Every structure is written in C-alpha cells, then in structure tokens.
N, C-alpha and C positions, 0 to 999 in steps of 0.2 A: 504494500500500500504506500503510495507516494505522499509527499507532504501536503499536496493539494487535497487529496482524499482524507488524510488524517485530520486536516483542519476542519473539514465539514463534520467528520465523525465526532470530533471533540466538542464542537459547538452544539451539535444536535444530540449529544449525549448528556446535556445539562437538564436535570430534573425540573428546575424552575421553568425553563423555556417550554418543556413538554407540557407541564401543568398549565401554563398560561395559554398555550395553544388550544387546549381543550376547554378549560374553564373560562378563559377570557375571550376567545374567538368563536370556537365552534358552539359552545354552550349547549351540548346535546341534552335531551330530556332525561337521559339515564345518568347524567353526570352526578346527580345527588345520591345515587345508589352506591357510589364509589368513595373510598377514603383516600382522596388525593394527597393528603398529608403523609401518607405511607407509600407513595410511589417509589419503587425501587427498581434499579436495573438488575436483571438476573446476572449472577456471576458468569464470567466467560466460560468457566469449566462446566457450566450447566448446559451449554449448547454444544452439540456434536461437531466434530471436525468437518464433517460433510456439510453441515449448514454454514459454518464459518467460511468454508471455501466458496460457498455460493453467494453469500451476501455479508456485508460488513457492518450492519446496523445493530442498534441496541434492541434487546427484548425487555420490556418493562412488565413488572408485576404490580398490580394495583388491587389491594384487598377490597372485596365487596362488603358492604355493611351487614350483609346476612351471613358472613363468615366464609364464603367461598372466595375464589380468586379469579380475576379477569386478567389474563395475560395478553399484553398488547405487543404485537409485532409491528414496530414502526419502521417503515421504509423511508427514512429521512436522509438518505444520501443525496448528492447533487444530481437529481433526476432532471436534467435540463433538456432532454429530448423526449418526444412522444415514443412510446414503446407499445406496439400493437399486441405483443404477447405478455404484457405485464400481468394480466389475470392468471395466466398459466404459471408464470414464474412465482408469483406470490402464493398460489395454491401449493406449489412444491415446497416453498419455504415453511408455510404453515404446517403442512403434513410432517415435514422433517422435525419441526419444533415439537409437535405433539408426540411423535414417536420417541423423542428424547425425554420428554416429560414423563411418559409412561415407563421408560427404563428406570428413571430415578424414583418414581412414585407408583409402584405396581398397584396400589390400592385404588388408583383412579380408573382401572380397567372395569368396564361394565357400563351399561346404559345410564345416561344422566350424570356421569362423573367427570368427564373431561372438562377442563377449563375452556372458556371461550377465548378465541383469538381474534383480535381486531387488526387486520392489515391496513396500513395507511401509506399512501403515496403522496409525498410532498413534492410538487412539481414546480420548478423555478423557470421554465422556459417562457419565452415571450409569445410564442404561437400557442393558441388554445389547444388543450389536450383533446384529442378526438377518439382515442382508442377505447375499446369496450372496458367497462369497469366490472363486468361479470363474465364468468367463464363460459356460460352457455352461448354467448354471442360469438364465440370463436369457432363453433362447430358448424358443419354443414347442416342444412335443414333436415331435421329428424323426421322420419315417416310417422304418420299418425299412430299413436299408441306407444311410441318410443321416447317422446319428449320427456316423460317423467323420469327417465333413466339417465338423462344428461347430468353431468356433475354440476352441482349448485355451489357457486362460490362468488363472492363479491368483495371488492375492496373499497375503502374510503379514499377518494381523490380530493386533494387540496391543491387547487390551481392558484398559486400565489398572485400571478398577474391579474387574475379576475377579481381577487379580493382587494388588491390595491386599487384597481380601476373603480371598484364599487365605492371605496372611500369612506366606509362607515366603521372602521376598526378603531378600538381604543388606542389613543396615541402613545401611552406609556407601556403598552403590552410588549413584552420582548419578542413574541412571535410577529406582531405587527412590525416592529422595528427591523427584524430580519427580512420580512417580505419587502418592506419599503427600501431597504438597503439594496436588496437584489434587483429591484426595479426602480432605482433612483433616477432623479432628474438632473444629475450632474454633480460635480465635486462639492459645490456649496451645499447642496442637499445632503450629501454624504456627511459633510462636516457637522451639520445641524443634527442629523440622526445619531452620529457618533456621540455627540455631547449628551443627547437624551439617553443613550445606552449607558454612558458613564454615570449620569445622575441617577439612573434606575438601579445601578449595581454598586452603589457606595457601601463601604463596610467590608471588614475582613471576611465575613461569611460569604460574600459574593466574589471573592478574589479570583477563584477559578473560573467563574462565569465571565468576568471581565477579560481574563486572559484568553478564554476560548473565543470571545468576540474579536479580540485584537488579532489573534492568529488567523482567524477566518478572514478578517478584513485585509490583513497583510498578504496572505498567500493565495487568496481566492479573488476577492472583489477588486483590490487595488492592482494586482498583477494584470488583471483583465482590463481595468480602466486606464492605467498608466503604464503601459508596457515599456516606455522609454525612461521612466523615472528611476532614480536610485532609491530603493526602498530599504528602510532599516530592518535589520534582523532583530525584531523585538516582540515581546508579548505585552507591551504597555500601550494602552489606548491613548494616553496623553502624548507619548512620543510619536505615535502615528498621526495624531491631530497636528502636532507641530510640523511634521513632514508635509502634510497636506497644505498647511498654511504657506509653506515655502514654495509650493508648486502651483499656487493660485495667484 
C-alpha cells in the first residue's frame, strides 16, 4: 500500500469522522438503535488474510442497544471512479467477513444469529455514480419463476459531489469538511476549510485526527492540486496552512 492509499486509510479510519458521517449527515432512522459511543474498529487479526488482500478498509463494530452487534463494512477508500461490479465485489467482501466471524465465534452459527453487515461506498468522483447498487441488477434477465433465486445484496452509496452540490450539510461536521475539501472551489476555499478542521479538532484527544487530516491533505489533495509546489513532509495542519499561504 503506497503513501497515497495509506493517507486515505488513516483518515477514514478515524472513529469520530465515521460517527459524524452517520449521525451528522446520513441520520438514518435506525441510528438511535445503535450505541455510537462504543464504535470500535475490529482488530486487524480478526479479519482473514484473504479479505485483507482484497480490500484495505476498516471493519467497524457498533453495539446495538438490544445487546446484539451490527458490524459495518465501510468501503471508505478513495473510490474516485465508477465501478460497474462494485455490488459483486462488496458481496464477496461481506461473505468473507462473515465466514471469518463464524470461525472466531462458532456460537453464531444457526438461523437468526449472524450479525448484520452494512456495506458502504464513499465515492469522491466528480461524475455521478451510475453503477447498480444491488447485485440483482448485474444478472441477465431471469426467466419467470427464477427471479426469486437471484442473490439479494445491496450497498449504501454516498456520492460526495451530490451532497456538496445539495449544500445542506452541517458546516462543522468532519464528514462535511472532507467532502467539501475533495470538491473544493480553489486554494482559498481549501485554506478556509482547513482552518475549520483545525478549530473542530482542538485538544490532545483529537491529535491523531488532526494528523490524519494533515497527511491526507498533504499526500492526496495538495499533490493533486499543486503538482509543481514544494510540499513539506509534515503531519501538522498549521505548517500546511503556512505553505498554502506562501503559494497564494
């Protein structure tokens, strides 16, 4: 995994950002059924080598208030291009994850015992996503009577550009800030958004989150926006702000 990919993974592996994505932006009706304060990334040794080789994202465990667990498979890598076979890929990831969970917790075998998996695609491309979000749409037309046997699988698509264009997101939400940085209106806009990120992550408890944003800005966003500039090798947001001020 190169530094570019690691930068994304580090940023999108921050629990607060994930929580604000769901509670602050998506606000699903079922959110109140989950204990978001106990959102945890599953240990890497919980995930099989086969699954790690196929995808590099986090798997999150969120306790349900009724005592069960909802495991979330978050596809939060830099998915910047449309992928026609995403439903098939995610179906494979989810199946591998559940197989691994069963190996670790055999008592989950049997009807009504498997934890739910919610697959999420966070898409950062500028052209609208057009690929199917459910697996059944990838198959040839099934003869009458066979439709019921098609595999049923659907993923949650978050199209960043569509959210930014809509313009009704909370301004200090970290997921909002990430989306707006990805689809910024220029260097001055980036500077203002960076300052908001810094203001929202003050305090030692958010140090790793600030660093994750800084690394992502340095090795992903700014390398793309300022390919000719001399960028500092830093994990400090303020140093990146100073560099941007020198380049405007």
